[in-house]
Structures are given as C-alpha cells and as structure tokens.
Legacy VTK file of the C-alpha trace (Angstrom):
# vtk DataFile Version 3.0
C-alpha trace
ASCII
DATASET POLYDATA
POINTS 204 float
5.068 13.705 -4.578
6.332 17.214 -5.132
6.770 16.096 -8.752
2.485 15.595 -8.770
2.128 19.034 -6.874
0.061 21.561 -9.165
1.582 24.929 -9.477
-1.505 27.029 -10.182
-4.781 26.828 -9.992
-6.653 23.083 -11.723
-9.275 20.768 -11.828
-8.769 17.257 -11.893
-11.397 14.214 -12.517
-11.205 11.110 -10.575
-13.759 8.260 -11.217
-15.881 11.247 -12.743
-15.798 13.491 -9.944
-14.285 16.926 -9.880
-11.850 17.521 -7.785
-10.672 21.482 -7.399
-6.600 22.085 -6.789
-4.754 25.015 -5.735
-1.482 25.665 -5.810
0.798 23.094 -3.777
-2.122 20.722 -4.004
-2.554 17.251 -4.791
-4.706 14.564 -4.996
-3.628 11.334 -4.061
-5.044 7.744 -4.438
-3.548 5.073 -1.676
-4.137 2.565 -4.452
-1.978 4.112 -7.068
0.668 5.252 -4.723
1.027 1.541 -3.344
1.437 0.131 -6.551
4.009 3.484 -7.903
6.494 2.797 -4.662
5.264 -1.057 -4.035
4.139 -0.403 -0.649
0.380 -2.139 0.723
-2.308 1.227 1.088
-2.040 0.610 5.181
1.776 1.488 4.765
1.001 4.612 2.179
-1.613 5.572 5.064
0.386 5.755 7.647
3.299 7.377 5.702
0.769 9.998 4.840
-0.121 10.160 8.599
3.386 10.265 9.790
4.126 13.547 7.091
1.408 15.206 8.707
1.903 14.522 12.465
2.751 17.835 15.102
6.561 16.619 14.746
6.723 16.629 11.084
4.601 19.078 9.824
5.076 17.863 6.042
1.199 18.082 4.534
-1.690 18.687 5.301
-4.149 15.818 3.813
-7.554 16.078 3.715
-9.941 12.937 2.591
-12.598 12.601 0.570
-14.904 9.651 -1.024
-12.899 9.127 -3.858
-8.787 10.552 -2.764
-6.698 12.546 -0.499
-6.369 15.803 -1.106
-2.655 16.928 0.366
-1.747 20.616 0.702
2.171 20.615 0.791
3.264 23.082 3.626
5.713 26.212 2.936
5.279 24.872 -0.950
6.232 28.829 -2.175
9.118 28.195 -0.371
10.465 24.836 -1.906
9.869 27.082 -5.399
11.440 29.600 -4.484
14.845 28.316 -3.283
15.091 25.051 -5.509
14.070 22.877 -2.960
17.245 23.126 -1.079
17.352 24.761 3.209
20.892 25.759 3.355
22.502 24.802 6.664
24.757 26.350 9.028
28.120 24.412 7.773
27.010 25.309 4.288
26.235 21.782 3.066
22.558 21.561 1.426
19.771 19.100 2.636
16.750 17.720 0.812
13.213 19.136 1.394
11.305 16.950 -1.189
9.372 14.521 0.537
8.185 11.322 -0.976
10.736 8.386 -0.890
11.061 8.850 -4.290
12.942 11.863 -4.080
15.081 11.648 -0.934
18.218 9.777 -1.728
18.821 8.142 1.539
15.517 6.646 1.202
15.910 5.742 -2.175
19.260 3.381 -1.577
16.828 1.826 1.506
14.187 1.543 -0.787
15.533 0.287 -3.725
17.369 -2.542 -1.084
13.776 -3.597 -0.576
12.611 -3.549 -3.713
15.570 -6.195 -4.397
13.873 -8.238 -1.485
10.141 -8.304 -2.072
8.605 -12.194 -1.228
8.230 -14.550 -4.724
3.974 -13.592 -5.065
3.968 -10.228 -4.421
3.347 -9.414 -7.567
1.282 -12.195 -8.390
-2.368 -12.034 -11.430
-5.167 -12.305 -8.854
-8.411 -13.750 -9.963
-11.454 -11.883 -9.897
-13.183 -13.281 -6.978
-10.088 -11.972 -5.066
-9.170 -8.798 -6.908
-9.713 -6.455 -4.029
-7.802 -4.246 -1.959
-8.950 -5.903 0.887
-7.335 -9.384 -0.121
-4.127 -7.341 -1.596
-3.336 -5.770 2.049
-4.092 -9.658 3.777
-1.751 -10.980 0.836
0.976 -8.545 1.268
0.670 -9.407 5.093
1.029 -13.102 4.584
3.954 -12.554 2.577
5.873 -10.669 4.997
4.699 -13.390 7.529
5.920 -16.248 5.590
9.622 -14.496 5.056
9.691 -13.373 8.956
8.861 -17.325 9.434
11.933 -18.018 7.254
9.447 -20.436 4.893
8.706 -18.364 1.807
7.165 -19.213 -1.438
10.288 -20.797 -3.859
8.301 -21.282 -7.093
5.387 -18.919 -8.740
3.583 -22.409 -9.352
3.087 -22.668 -5.694
2.321 -19.176 -5.375
-0.413 -19.559 -7.886
-1.351 -22.917 -6.565
-2.277 -21.734 -3.325
-4.580 -18.540 -4.946
-5.970 -21.116 -7.173
-7.197 -22.759 -3.929
-8.136 -20.213 -1.538
-10.045 -18.403 -4.320
-12.646 -21.298 -4.259
-13.797 -20.033 -0.914
-14.455 -16.419 -1.958
-12.698 -12.605 -0.761
-14.674 -12.961 2.573
-13.124 -16.037 3.572
-10.157 -16.447 2.059
-9.025 -12.713 3.833
-10.740 -14.366 7.266
-8.472 -17.896 6.539
-5.124 -15.595 6.421
-5.761 -13.739 9.385
-6.813 -17.018 11.254
-3.654 -19.007 9.808
-1.317 -15.888 10.976
-2.566 -15.996 14.539
-1.914 -19.767 14.609
1.658 -19.503 13.038
0.576 -21.590 10.636
3.334 -22.132 7.515
0.131 -22.739 5.281
-3.471 -20.982 4.759
-6.200 -22.662 6.813
-9.508 -21.884 7.751
-10.472 -22.275 11.131
-12.556 -25.603 11.936
-14.506 -24.554 14.490
-15.915 -22.106 12.610
-19.177 -22.571 10.950
-19.093 -25.259 8.421
-19.762 -24.160 4.977
-21.211 -26.750 3.552
-23.623 -29.422 4.328
-23.471 -33.236 4.234
-26.896 -34.705 2.585
-27.849 -38.626 3.003
-27.542 -40.341 -0.644
-30.919 -40.783 -2.208
-32.004 -44.578 -2.345
LINES 1 205
204 0 1 2 3 4 5 6 7 8 9 10 11 12 13 14 15 16 17 18 19 20 21 22 23 24 25 26 27 28 29 30 31 32 33 34 35 36 37 38 39 40 41 42 43 44 45 46 47 48 49 50 51 52 53 54 55 56 57 58 59 60 61 62 63 64 65 66 67 68 69 70 71 72 73 74 75 76 77 78 79 80 81 82 83 84 85 86 87 88 89 90 91 92 93 94 95 96 97 98 99 100 101 102 103 104 105 106 107 108 109 110 111 112 113 114 115 116 117 118 119 120 121 122 123 124 125 126 127 128 129 130 131 132 133 134 135 136 137 138 139 140 141 142 143 144 145 146 147 148 149 150 151 152 153 154 155 156 157 158 159 160 161 162 163 164 165 166 167 168 169 170 171 172 173 174 175 176 177 178 179 180 181 182 183 184 185 186 187 188 189 190 191 192 193 194 195 196 197 198 199 200 201 202 203
C-alpha cells in the first residue's frame, strides 16, 4: 500500500469523480485490491479494518461512494527513516503495510496463491458478472475444498457456472448459500422456496 501512497497533494478521478488526496493518502478500490492480492472483497475489507483497529492503528480509512481514502499514520516517519524501525538489539524490522511488502506475508501469500482452488479465475457470463456472485463463488470454492470435494477439471467448473447462470444472479447466490448451509457437495435451490415456474395444462 505504501507504494500507492502519494508523497504530495494530488487529484485523481475515479469513475469520473474527483478525489483530492493529501500527502500520505491513497485511494483504494476494494475490487482492484481484491484482484491484485487475489483475495475476496470481504477479506480486503477485513484487512483494512484490522489495520485501522486500536491494537494496530496503521491507517485511517474514510469511505465514500466510489472508493476508500486511506491515510497512512506516521507516513512522514516512514519516509524519513527508509521505512524501517531500529530495535534495541540492533536489528531492523519492516514497517511497510500491506501483504505485498511484508516478507513473512509474502511467503504465506505465495503458498496460498499456489493453492488457489480450481475455478477461482473462471470467466463469468454477464448474468453472474457481479461482486455479489464473485464473493459467493469464492466462498463456495473454499467450502468445496474444506469438505475435500474440490473441482478437478475446468470443464466441470464451466458446466456448473453455465447451469446456475440460467437462474440469474439472485437465485444463483441464494442457491450457493443454501447448498453450503445444507452441506451439499453440489449447488441446488431450496425445494421449499416459491416455485419459479407454473405448470400449464396442455391445450386440446
């Protein structure tokens, strides 16, 4: 995140809307950072909340209708001492925020990236191309891995996506949530929910 932080007053435009940034600030899009870090938007949001918590206090986030403006606490100190803090035993420790700059987190993130479940980067049809579905689909893939029944081929992944895309966005998301709650290994709709079609008598 420090690499994206502005070192002087700056104006950026996001979705055509002007965002004024002060020194030590950056504008974050949860969707962009989720793609960059290969996380879900929910995980990015939780990471920012943790960095802003009283126990950590590394950033001050301010969310608006197009992005989150993040102020890096002690930004000038990071720039003045080369982004390292000296310890009492003469060693140095990194103070850079964000998973892409911390060595320990890099290793853990690298291992996790290699273990990304099959289907994480599948191309979505227009009916399901929404953040709401992406979050649900990510949870579904993690759930499949937890029950030790992950997808084993992209053909199976695409077939599943094609099948549930016919339900539309809302029904597809509801079906994923319902299937996980019922411990199913496939995606099914709730049979007790309102019927989606009406049977008609054949015309004579």
